[in-house]
Kinemage of the C-alpha trace (Angstrom):
@kinemage 1
@onewidth
@group {chain A} dominant
@subgroup {mainchain}
@vectorlist {calphas} color= white
{ca met a 1} P -23.908 -13.146 -15.108
{ca thr a 2} L -23.047 -12.941 -11.392
{ca ala a 3} L -20.154 -10.648 -10.591
{ca leu a 4} L -17.089 -12.281 -9.022
{ca lys a 5} L -16.840 -11.243 -5.367
{ca ile a 6} L -13.282 -10.232 -4.489
{ca leu a 7} L -11.802 -9.201 -1.153
{ca val a 8} L -8.881 -6.754 -1.385
{ca thr a 9} L -6.809 -6.328 1.775
{ca gly a 10} L -4.792 -3.159 2.227
{ca ala a 11} L -7.470 -1.334 0.246
{ca gly a 12} L -6.565 1.931 1.935
{ca gly a 13} L -3.017 1.730 0.601
{ca phe a 14} L -1.423 2.932 -2.625
{ca val a 15} L -1.818 -0.293 -4.634
{ca gly a 16} L -4.916 -1.642 -2.886
{ca glu a 17} L -6.977 1.498 -3.386
{ca ala a 18} L -6.029 1.793 -7.064
{ca leu a 19} L -6.956 -1.869 -7.518
{ca val a 20} L -10.407 -1.466 -5.944
{ca phe a 21} L -11.200 1.596 -8.057
{ca arg a 22} L -10.275 -0.385 -11.180
{ca leu a 23} L -12.388 -3.363 -10.080
{ca leu a 24} L -15.349 -1.050 -9.525
{ca ala a 25} L -15.060 0.019 -13.159
{ca glu a 26} L -15.390 -3.595 -14.343
{ca arg a 27} L -18.897 -5.085 -14.387
{ca glu a 28} L -17.724 -8.655 -13.837
{ca phe a 29} L -16.202 -7.906 -10.418
{ca ser a 30} L -17.736 -7.043 -7.067
{ca pro a 31} L -14.952 -5.808 -4.754
{ca val a 32} L -14.983 -5.697 -0.973
{ca ala a 33} L -12.418 -3.337 0.532
{ca ala a 34} L -10.658 -4.534 3.681
{ca leu a 35} L -8.815 -1.692 5.395
{ca arg a 36} L -7.782 -0.223 8.730
{ca gly a 37} L -9.347 3.246 8.741
{ca ala a 38} L -11.294 5.850 6.794
{ca ser a 39} L -11.067 5.694 3.012
{ca arg a 40} L -12.299 7.350 -0.161
{ca leu a 41} L -13.838 3.957 -0.938
{ca cys a 42} L -16.474 4.282 1.794
{ca gly a 43} L -19.864 4.478 0.106
{ca leu a 44} L -18.544 3.163 -3.213
{ca cys a 45} L -18.304 -0.515 -2.300
{ca pro a 46} L -18.658 -2.734 0.784
{ca val a 47} L -15.930 -1.875 3.312
{ca val a 48} L -14.824 -4.105 6.200
{ca his a 49} L -12.350 -3.349 8.955
{ca phe a 50} L -9.198 -5.451 8.804
{ca asp a 51} L -5.881 -4.741 10.461
{ca leu a 52} L -3.203 -7.275 9.532
{ca thr a 53} L -1.267 -6.326 12.666
{ca asn a 54} L -4.201 -7.399 14.842
{ca leu a 55} L -3.960 -11.165 14.910
{ca lys a 56} L -7.351 -11.477 16.635
{ca thr a 57} L -9.438 -10.163 13.739
{ca leu a 58} L -10.273 -11.634 10.341
{ca pro a 59} L -12.446 -10.190 7.566
{ca pro a 60} L -15.735 -11.920 6.647
{ca leu a 61} L -15.405 -13.985 3.479
{ca asp a 62} L -19.032 -14.908 2.738
{ca asp a 63} L -19.317 -15.722 -0.998
{ca val a 64} L -15.808 -14.335 -1.654
{ca gln a 65} L -14.171 -16.284 -4.465
{ca val a 66} L -10.821 -14.484 -4.709
{ca val a 67} L -8.673 -12.773 -2.063
{ca ile a 68} L -6.081 -10.254 -3.235
{ca his a 69} L -3.679 -9.630 -0.382
{ca thr a 70} L -1.855 -6.309 -0.699
{ca ala a 71} L -1.664 -5.493 3.034
{ca ala a 72} L 1.766 -5.838 4.646
{ca arg a 73} L 4.245 -4.399 7.088
{ca val a 74} L 6.553 -2.552 4.728
{ca his a 75} L 9.941 -0.855 4.991
{ca ile a 76} L 10.406 1.292 8.055
{ca met a 77} L 13.239 3.795 7.622
{ca asp a 78} L 13.754 4.424 11.340
{ca glu a 79} L 13.177 0.882 12.587
{ca lys a 80} L 13.352 0.927 16.384
{ca ser a 81} L 12.634 -2.720 17.162
{ca ala a 82} L 15.531 -4.729 18.558
{ca asp a 83} L 14.322 -7.668 16.471
{ca ala a 84} L 12.984 -6.236 13.224
{ca leu a 85} L 12.653 -9.646 11.571
{ca ala a 86} L 10.365 -10.867 14.359
{ca glu a 87} L 8.126 -7.825 13.865
{ca phe a 88} L 7.957 -8.374 10.103
{ca arg a 89} L 7.249 -12.088 10.589
{ca lys a 90} L 4.418 -11.359 13.007
{ca val a 91} L 2.526 -9.423 10.340
{ca asn a 92} L 3.773 -10.612 6.952
{ca val a 93} L 4.053 -14.323 7.755
{ca glu a 94} L 1.774 -15.106 10.690
{ca gly a 95} L -0.910 -12.585 9.726
{ca thr a 96} L -0.867 -13.603 6.070
{ca leu a 97} L -1.046 -17.310 6.862
{ca arg a 98} L -3.977 -16.778 9.254
{ca leu a 99} L -5.824 -14.922 6.509
{ca ala a 100} L -5.038 -17.638 3.950
{ca lys a 101} L -6.208 -20.433 6.262
{ca his a 102} L -9.387 -18.424 6.856
{ca ala a 103} L -9.793 -18.219 3.078
{ca val a 104} L -9.392 -21.982 2.710
{ca lys a 105} L -12.109 -22.626 5.309
{ca ala a 106} L -14.421 -20.174 3.533
{ca gly a 107} L -13.977 -21.942 0.199
{ca val a 108} L -12.040 -19.153 -1.546
{ca lys a 109} L -10.874 -20.408 -4.936
{ca arg a 110} L -7.789 -18.236 -5.492
{ca phe a 111} L -5.426 -16.236 -3.277
{ca ile a 112} L -3.294 -13.569 -4.972
{ca phe a 113} L -0.308 -12.495 -2.882
{ca ile a 114} L 1.508 -9.255 -3.609
{ca ser a 115} L 5.099 -9.942 -2.624
{ca thr a 116} L 8.226 -7.984 -3.631
{ca ile a 117} L 11.085 -8.243 -6.121
{ca lys a 118} L 13.390 -8.029 -3.104
{ca val a 119} L 12.634 -11.729 -2.591
{ca asn a 120} L 14.826 -12.332 -5.643
{ca gly a 121} L 17.571 -10.049 -4.331
{ca glu a 122} L 18.687 -6.449 -4.130
{ca thr a 123} L 20.614 -5.990 -7.381
{ca thr a 124} L 21.298 -7.612 -10.738
{ca gly a 125} L 24.225 -7.524 -13.100
{ca leu a 126} L 23.676 -5.138 -15.989
{ca gly a 127} L 21.713 -6.988 -18.672
{ca arg a 128} L 21.142 -10.006 -16.411
{ca pro a 129} L 17.587 -9.559 -15.120
{ca phe a 130} L 15.864 -11.591 -12.461
{ca thr a 131} L 13.359 -14.175 -13.681
{ca ala a 132} L 10.374 -15.585 -11.813
{ca asp a 133} L 12.091 -18.969 -11.541
{ca asp a 134} L 15.414 -17.782 -10.098
{ca asp a 135} L 16.460 -19.022 -6.673
{ca pro a 136} L 15.311 -16.415 -4.122
{ca lys a 137} L 17.943 -14.428 -2.230
{ca pro a 138} L 16.135 -12.128 0.215
{ca leu a 139} L 18.533 -10.110 2.341
{ca asp a 140} L 16.629 -7.775 4.670
{ca pro a 141} L 13.913 -8.469 7.280
{ca tyr a 142} L 11.133 -7.242 4.993
{ca ser a 143} L 12.051 -9.443 2.022
{ca ile a 144} L 12.849 -12.436 4.238
{ca ser a 145} L 9.381 -12.192 5.784
{ca lys a 146} L 7.781 -11.926 2.349
{ca tyr a 147} L 9.651 -14.993 1.120
{ca glu a 148} L 8.705 -16.970 4.216
{ca ala a 149} L 5.087 -15.996 3.577
{ca glu a 150} L 5.412 -17.239 -0.010
{ca leu a 151} L 6.714 -20.602 1.239
{ca ala a 152} L 3.943 -20.956 3.816
{ca leu a 153} L 1.262 -20.041 1.282
{ca thr a 154} L 2.679 -22.473 -1.276
{ca gln a 155} L 2.507 -25.333 1.216
{ca leu a 156} L -1.024 -24.371 2.237
{ca ala a 157} L -2.126 -24.250 -1.400
{ca lys a 158} L -0.670 -27.707 -2.058
{ca asn a 159} L -2.477 -29.184 0.933
{ca ser a 160} L -5.804 -27.432 0.420
{ca gly a 161} L -6.337 -27.041 -3.307
{ca met a 162} L -6.816 -23.281 -3.070
{ca glu a 163} L -5.026 -21.731 -6.030
{ca leu a 164} L -2.155 -19.348 -5.292
{ca val a 165} L -0.708 -16.583 -7.447
{ca ile a 166} L 2.413 -14.686 -6.323
{ca leu a 167} L 3.369 -11.339 -7.855
{ca arg a 168} L 6.734 -9.675 -7.150
{ca pro a 169} L 6.765 -6.009 -8.194
{ca pro a 170} L 9.779 -3.684 -8.092
{ca leu a 171} L 9.314 0.001 -7.155
{ca val a 172} L 5.697 1.000 -7.844
{ca tyr a 173} L 4.878 4.573 -8.847
{ca gly a 174} L 1.863 6.533 -10.022
{ca pro a 175} L -0.672 9.052 -8.712
{ca arg a 176} L -0.512 9.261 -4.884
{ca val a 177} L 2.987 7.740 -4.798
{ca lys a 178} L 4.996 8.405 -1.652
{ca gly a 179} L 8.503 7.645 -0.396
{ca asn a 180} L 11.630 8.227 -2.456
{ca phe a 181} L 9.685 8.733 -5.679
{ca leu a 182} L 7.734 11.601 -4.125
{ca arg a 183} L 10.967 13.087 -2.784
{ca leu a 184} L 12.391 12.990 -6.311
{ca leu a 185} L 9.273 14.733 -7.639
{ca asn a 186} L 9.645 17.446 -5.011
{ca ala a 187} L 13.314 18.011 -5.810
{ca leu a 188} L 12.748 18.148 -9.564
{ca arg a 189} L 9.822 20.550 -9.209
{ca val a 190} L 11.806 23.169 -7.313
{ca gly a 191} L 14.936 22.700 -9.418
{ca val a 192} L 17.278 21.335 -6.762
{ca pro a 193} L 20.623 20.365 -8.385
{ca leu a 194} L 20.967 16.600 -8.039
{ca pro a 195} L 24.164 14.498 -8.384
{ca leu a 196} L 22.411 12.098 -10.762
{ca gly a 197} L 23.778 13.104 -14.159
{ca ala a 198} L 26.252 10.272 -14.768
{ca ile a 199} L 24.595 7.051 -13.579
{ca his a 200} L 24.544 4.226 -16.117
{ca asn a 201} L 22.565 1.553 -14.309
{ca gln a 202} L 19.302 -0.041 -15.425
{ca arg a 203} L 16.315 -0.416 -13.128
{ca ser a 204} L 12.871 -1.888 -13.693
{ca leu a 205} L 9.888 0.054 -12.366
{ca val a 206} L 6.172 -0.574 -12.605
{ca ser a 207} L 3.360 1.956 -12.722
{ca val a 208} L 0.451 1.214 -10.432
{ca glu a 209} L -1.748 0.993 -13.540
{ca asn a 210} L 0.366 -1.783 -15.028
{ca leu a 211} L 0.569 -3.649 -11.729
{ca val a 212} L -3.211 -3.443 -11.284
{ca ser a 213} L -3.644 -4.650 -14.864
{ca leu a 214} L -1.599 -7.786 -14.157
{ca ile a 215} L -3.381 -8.430 -10.857
{ca ile a 216} L -6.759 -8.308 -12.607
{ca his a 217} L -5.418 -10.532 -15.376
{ca cys a 218} L -4.516 -13.109 -12.711
{ca ile a 219} L -7.920 -13.130 -11.030
{ca asp a 220} L -9.347 -15.880 -13.209
{ca his a 221} L -6.757 -16.761 -15.831
{ca pro a 222} L -6.357 -20.569 -15.708
{ca ala a 223} L -2.616 -20.449 -16.445
{ca ala a 224} L -1.931 -18.143 -13.500
{ca ala a 225} L -2.812 -20.793 -10.924
{ca asn a 226} L 0.081 -21.687 -8.623
{ca gln a 227} L 2.558 -19.511 -10.488
{ca thr a 228} L 4.936 -16.710 -9.554
{ca phe a 229} L 5.262 -13.663 -11.815
{ca leu a 230} L 7.528 -10.648 -11.882
{ca val a 231} L 6.125 -7.400 -13.237
{ca ser a 232} L 7.445 -4.157 -14.705
{ca asp a 233} L 6.638 -1.499 -17.306
{ca gly a 234} L 8.697 -3.453 -19.832
{ca glu a 235} L 11.257 -0.643 -20.149
{ca asp a 236} L 14.268 -0.250 -17.887
{ca leu a 237} L 15.703 3.179 -17.078
{ca ser a 238} L 18.903 4.450 -15.567
{ca thr a 239} L 18.526 6.772 -12.605
{ca thr a 240} L 19.695 9.594 -14.874
{ca gln a 241} L 17.074 8.760 -17.511
{ca leu a 242} L 14.329 8.518 -14.904
{ca ala a 243} L 15.150 11.949 -13.480
{ca arg a 244} L 15.245 13.543 -16.939
{ca arg a 245} L 12.032 11.970 -18.160
{ca leu a 246} L 10.179 12.684 -14.952
{ca ser a 247} L 11.365 16.286 -15.075
{ca lys a 248} L 10.103 16.509 -18.660
{ca ala a 249} L 6.735 15.165 -17.510
{ca leu a 250} L 6.671 17.991 -14.957
{ca gly a 251} L 7.347 20.481 -17.735
{ca asn a 252} L 10.769 21.628 -16.584
{ca arg a 253} L 14.432 20.799 -17.032
{ca ala a 254} L 16.290 18.778 -14.447
{ca ile a 255} L 19.578 20.113 -13.079
{ca leu a 256} L 21.634 16.928 -12.943
{ca leu a 257} L 25.287 17.180 -11.952
{ca pro a 258} L 27.569 14.566 -13.614
{ca val a 259} L 29.041 13.240 -10.378
{ca pro a 260} L 30.901 9.938 -11.011
{ca glu a 261} L 29.450 6.858 -9.353
{ca trp a 262} L 32.711 6.151 -7.488
{ca cys a 263} L 32.422 9.574 -5.880
{ca leu a 264} L 28.828 8.902 -4.803
{ca asn a 265} L 29.870 5.563 -3.333
{ca leu a 266} L 32.768 7.154 -1.436
{ca leu a 267} L 30.488 9.811 -0.012
{ca ala a 268} L 27.938 7.146 0.947
{ca ser a 269} L 30.598 5.193 2.852
{ca ile a 270} L 31.618 8.301 4.777
{ca leu a 271} L 28.017 9.227 5.627
{ca gly a 272} L 26.806 5.688 6.300
{ca lys a 273} L 24.320 5.817 3.420
{ca lys a 274} L 25.458 2.811 1.381
{ca ala a 275} L 21.962 1.335 1.010
{ca ala a 276} L 20.511 4.588 -0.301
{ca val a 277} L 23.261 5.034 -2.885
{ca gln a 278} L 22.954 1.372 -3.871
{ca arg a 279} L 19.348 1.996 -4.872
{ca ile a 280} L 20.464 4.998 -6.915
{ca cys a 281} L 23.512 3.519 -8.651
{ca glu a 282} L 23.112 -0.247 -8.987
{ca ser a 283} L 20.928 -2.157 -11.427
{ca leu a 284} L 17.804 -4.141 -10.681
{ca gln a 285} L 16.163 -5.560 -13.793
{ca val a 286} L 13.341 -8.062 -14.165
{ca asp a 287} L 12.342 -10.294 -17.047
{ca ile a 288} L 8.564 -10.383 -17.608
{ca gly a 289} L 8.654 -12.797 -20.538
{ca lys a 290} L 6.800 -15.444 -18.505
{ca asn a 291} L 3.784 -13.111 -18.286
{ca ser a 292} L 3.533 -12.949 -22.051
{ca glu a 293} L 4.104 -16.660 -22.553
{ca leu a 294} L 1.618 -17.933 -19.968
{ca leu a 295} L -0.895 -15.105 -19.733
{ca ser a 296} L -0.577 -13.217 -23.028
{ca trp a 297} L -0.092 -10.124 -20.871
{ca ala a 298} L 1.955 -7.052 -21.712
{ca pro a 299} L 2.054 -3.703 -19.870
{ca pro a 300} L -0.837 -1.618 -21.303
{ca val a 301} L 0.605 1.766 -20.256
{ca ser a 302} L 3.951 3.054 -21.542
{ca thr a 303} L 6.536 4.396 -19.114
{ca asp a 304} L 6.306 7.947 -20.456
{ca lys a 305} L 2.512 7.978 -20.258
{ca ala a 306} L 2.632 6.656 -16.693
{ca leu a 307} L 5.211 9.294 -15.730
{ca arg a 308} L 3.046 12.031 -17.265
{ca arg a 309} L -0.009 10.847 -15.335
{ca thr a 310} L 2.013 10.729 -12.135
{ca ala a 311} L 3.388 14.234 -12.692
{ca ser a 312} L -0.018 15.621 -13.662
{ca phe a 313} L -1.687 14.290 -10.517
{ca tyr a 314} L 1.193 15.558 -8.384
{ca gln a 315} L 0.847 19.058 -9.855
{ca gln a 316} L -2.921 19.062 -9.403
{ca glu a 317} L -2.516 18.157 -5.730
{ca leu a 318} L -0.182 21.135 -5.251
{ca thr a 319} L -2.933 23.533 -6.331
{ca lys a 320} L -5.478 22.274 -3.795
């Protein structure tokens, strides 16, 4: 049996690298890593240079049957561009569409696009999760560019016959995680008192292992063609619960101060940090029932196991 040749863009990133390592462990797949610089993958599988921000270059797609596109221009905390949306569009829309058209010409059968739950919106009412078929409501330049890419890819797929799969993950965590999740790990490790002891929201997260599992499930599943899926661990946590369970995974006890949410919101207004507190206090839930119905897929790794693996890797890195 010939292994399925798969190109993974963004293979030097958090999700892309984890995906390639998993594909290498499966005999039926032959991954090609497309990335911008040096990588731990060099020597383990074919590696090609591909920079999504360079609109003059495209990766070779000889015999590639599936493209999994994880590369993107993501959130930039200190955005300096006067027109942030134009910068996001240049990479996430124009760059993605150029790659997809290149894939069509090369005869690629399926294009899997890793989008974002922010296409659906920023928050949900408690107990009223987003579904894959909800009307999109992207609000910031990043999510708007991702949604515009989805629309362009959908039209291209209709006109060309190349199958399209869109996945919209919420916050992704796991070994090598960065950003706010890493900052939370750092604070919990050293025992910094955090004002997170009285937050009663519900947020969906997804471990990188569960996201990779769904991506692989969508590589050749017939029912995945031309569908959009949301993804999560299947268990929603409040910010308070997340901090406590992550602290437990680290082997210590979190110091969480029971500061009322109204107080956090007031402080955020004074300091101009409304968006940051929104992510801490408001709910964002997703319904993954469609994944079970169409794909017979369920998250293989529990939230607690994924948190333990994340904490264990984090602690091992500290000893190096």
